[in-house]
C-alpha positions in Angstrom: -138.6 109.9 -98.5 -139.1 113.0 -100.7 -142.2 115.0 -99.8 -143.6 118.2 -101.4 -146.0 120.6 -99.9 -148.8 122.2 -102.0 -151.5 124.7 -101.3 -155.0 123.3 -101.4 -155.7 125.2 -104.6 -152.6 123.7 -106.3 -153.6 120.1 -105.2 -157.2 120.6 -106.2 -156.1 121.7 -109.7 -153.9 118.6 -110.0 -156.6 116.0 -109.0 -159.3 117.8 -111.0 -157.1 117.7 -114.1 -156.7 121.4 -114.7 -152.9 121.6 -114.1 -150.7 121.8 -117.2 -147.7 120.4 -115.3 -149.3 117.2 -113.9 -150.8 114.1 -115.5 -152.7 111.2 -113.8 -150.4 108.1 -113.8 -152.8 105.6 -112.2 -156.5 104.9 -111.9 -158.4 106.6 -109.1 -158.9 104.1 -106.3 -161.5 104.4 -103.4 -159.5 103.8 -100.2 -162.2 104.6 -97.7 -166.0 105.2 -97.7 -167.5 107.2 -94.9 -171.0 108.3 -94.3 -170.6 111.7 -96.0 -167.3 111.5 -97.9 -165.4 109.1 -100.1 -161.6 109.0 -99.8 -159.7 108.6 -103.1 -156.1 107.9 -104.0 -154.2 108.2 -107.3 -150.6 108.7 -108.5 -149.8 111.8 -110.5 -146.7 112.5 -112.6 -145.0 115.9 -112.4 -144.0 116.5 -116.0 -141.2 119.0 -115.5 -139.3 116.7 -113.1 -140.6 113.3 -114.4 -141.4 112.3 -110.8 -144.5 110.6 -109.4 -146.5 111.5 -106.3 -149.3 109.8 -104.3 -152.3 112.0 -103.7 -155.2 111.2 -101.3 -158.3 113.4 -101.2 -161.9 113.5 -100.0 -165.0 114.3 -101.9 -168.6 114.5 -100.8 -170.4 111.1 -101.4 -173.6 112.6 -102.7 -174.9 115.7 -104.4 -175.9 117.0 -101.0 -172.3 116.9 -99.6 -170.7 119.6 -101.7 -167.1 119.0 -100.5 -164.3 119.8 -103.0 -160.9 118.0 -102.7 -158.7 119.6 -100.0 -161.5 122.1 -99.1 -160.7 122.0 -95.4 -156.9 121.6 -95.6 -154.3 124.4 -95.1 -151.4 122.5 -96.7 -151.3 119.3 -98.7 -148.3 117.0 -98.5 -147.7 114.4 -101.1 -145.1 111.7 -101.1 -142.9 110.7 -104.1 -143.5 107.1 -105.2 -142.0 104.7 -107.6 -143.5 101.8 -109.6 -142.3 98.4 -108.3 -143.3 94.9 -109.6 -144.6 92.4 -107.0 -145.6 88.8 -107.4 -148.9 87.9 -105.7 -150.1 84.4 -105.0 -153.8 83.7 -104.6 -156.0 80.6 -104.1 -158.3 79.6 -106.9 -161.1 77.0 -107.1 -160.1 73.9 -109.0 -162.5 73.3 -111.9 -163.7 69.8 -112.6 -162.7 68.5 -116.0 
C-alpha cells in the first residue's frame, strides 16, 4: 500500500486548499466527534501524479478550541486510495398503496 509522508505544514496547506498541486476529490466527512475536536476525512488528488490520497485531520470544535489541522503532528502519513464501486443493500419500509 503506497504511503507518502508530509510535513504538518504541507498537509495543512492541502486540507486548507492553499496548495497548487492538490485538489479535493471527495466531500469532507466527519469521522469522529470528541469533546474539543472534530475529526475529518477527505480524499485529495495529487495533480502532478494523478494519484489520490486519504487525509484525516482534527480541528477545534468551537471558536474556543483554536486547533489547526496537524498542529500537534511531527509527520503526516497519507495512504493512496482508489475509487471502487460497491453495491449496498438496505431495508426500506413498504408503503401502502
